NUFIGU-575720 format. One line per 4 residues: number of its first residue (from 1); for each residue x, y, z of C-alpha. Coordinates in steps of 0.2 Angstrom, whole numbers, plus 5000, padded with zeros to 4 digits. Layout:
! residues N
NUM> X:Y:Z  ...
! end
This chain:
! residues 159
1> 5550:4903:5362  5563:4910:5374  5552:4921:5385  5534:4925:5388
5> 5534:4941:5378  5530:4932:5362  5512:4929:5369  5496:4939:5368
9> 5481:4935:5378  5463:4942:5379  5457:4952:5394  5440:4950:5402
13> 5433:4963:5391  5439:4955:5375  5454:4966:5371  5470:4958:5365
17> 5485:4961:5377  5503:4958:5372  5513:4952:5386  5528:4962:5379
21> 5518:4977:5386  5524:4970:5403  5543:4969:5399  5554:4976:5413
25> 5541:4971:5426  5540:4956:5437  5524:4946:5433  5514:4934:5444
29> 5502:4924:5433  5488:4915:5442  5474:4904:5437  5459:4909:5448
33> 5441:4904:5452  5427:4913:5461  5420:4898:5470  5436:4890:5477
37> 5442:4888:5495  5457:4898:5489  5447:4912:5482  5451:4923:5497
41> 5468:4924:5490  5462:4938:5479  5462:4949:5494  5481:4945:5497
45> 5485:4947:5479  5477:4964:5479  5486:4969:5495  5503:4964:5487
49> 5498:4973:5471  5494:4989:5481  5512:4988:5489  5522:4983:5473
53> 5512:4989:5458  5527:4999:5452  5537:4984:5451  5525:4969:5448
57> 5510:4965:5438  5498:4952:5443  5488:4943:5429  5473:4933:5434
61> 5466:4920:5422  5450:4912:5427  5448:4894:5424  5433:4882:5426
65> 5443:4866:5425  5444:4862:5444  5428:4857:5452  5418:4868:5441
69> 5422:4882:5453  5422:4896:5439  5405:4894:5431  5402:4912:5426
73> 5406:4921:5410  5419:4934:5409  5407:4948:5413  5400:4939:5429
77> 5418:4935:5434  5424:4953:5433  5409:4959:5442  5412:4946:5456
81> 5430:4952:5457  5426:4970:5457  5412:4969:5470  5420:4956:5482
85> 5438:4960:5481  5439:4977:5472  5454:4970:5462  5464:4983:5451
89> 5476:4971:5443  5472:4964:5426  5459:4951:5425  5460:4940:5409
93> 5447:4931:5399  5442:4913:5406  5454:4900:5399  5458:4882:5400
97> 5475:4878:5408  5476:4859:5405  5472:4848:5391  5471:4849:5372
101> 5463:4867:5373  5475:4874:5386  5480:4892:5382  5497:4893:5373
105> 5504:4904:5387  5500:4890:5400  5507:4877:5389  5523:4887:5389
109> 5523:4891:5408  5520:4873:5413  5535:4867:5402  5546:4880:5409
113> 5542:4877:5428  5535:4859:5431  5525:4854:5446  5528:4841:5460
117> 5538:4826:5453  5541:4834:5437  5522:4835:5431  5517:4848:5420
121> 5498:4848:5423  5491:4862:5434  5484:4853:5449  5471:4866:5456
125> 5465:4884:5456  5477:4898:5461  5493:4890:5455  5505:4904:5452
129> 5520:4907:5441  5533:4921:5444  5541:4928:5429  5556:4939:5429
133> 5557:4957:5421  5567:4948:5406  5552:4935:5403  5560:4920:5412
137> 5548:4909:5421  5557:4908:5438  5546:4898:5450  5530:4889:5451
141> 5520:4891:5467  5506:4879:5473  5488:4884:5476  5492:4883:5495
145> 5506:4896:5494  5498:4912:5500  5502:4929:5492  5511:4934:5508
149> 5524:4921:5507  5526:4925:5488  5529:4943:5493  5543:4938:5504
153> 5551:4929:5490  5549:4945:5479  5556:4956:5492  5573:4947:5491
157> 5572:4948:5472  5566:4965:5467  5577:4976:5479
! end
């Protein structure tokens, strides 16, 4: 596959979402967890989304593969995100990002932008992938990279 627009994913309410619907927008794809030390990044992601939502879409993919920090089901996760962070960007269904059952989208993202020392595996919650409006995976951000620093990168690219 040459871009991410060939993929479809499931949102937190069970609806299929074609990533081609986002063609022409920047995408930030993030694996998330509700009980992680990085969970407060939801607030920064929402603030960035509020400022840039005409140009960027943030897609959050809950995952329970790291320290069992996302134990809830899709309904519980959505409720947590709504109540605690009032997110308005799309929340997808809970997935796996590593291993044999990794979501095909994440297999593709990891092959396009490898991690430290060329590894493909996602190391922890809140790893982020920046995708261009043409569907090219441009950059992989570590969990420690805060939304504010990513927004600075975006400002250079989208204006």
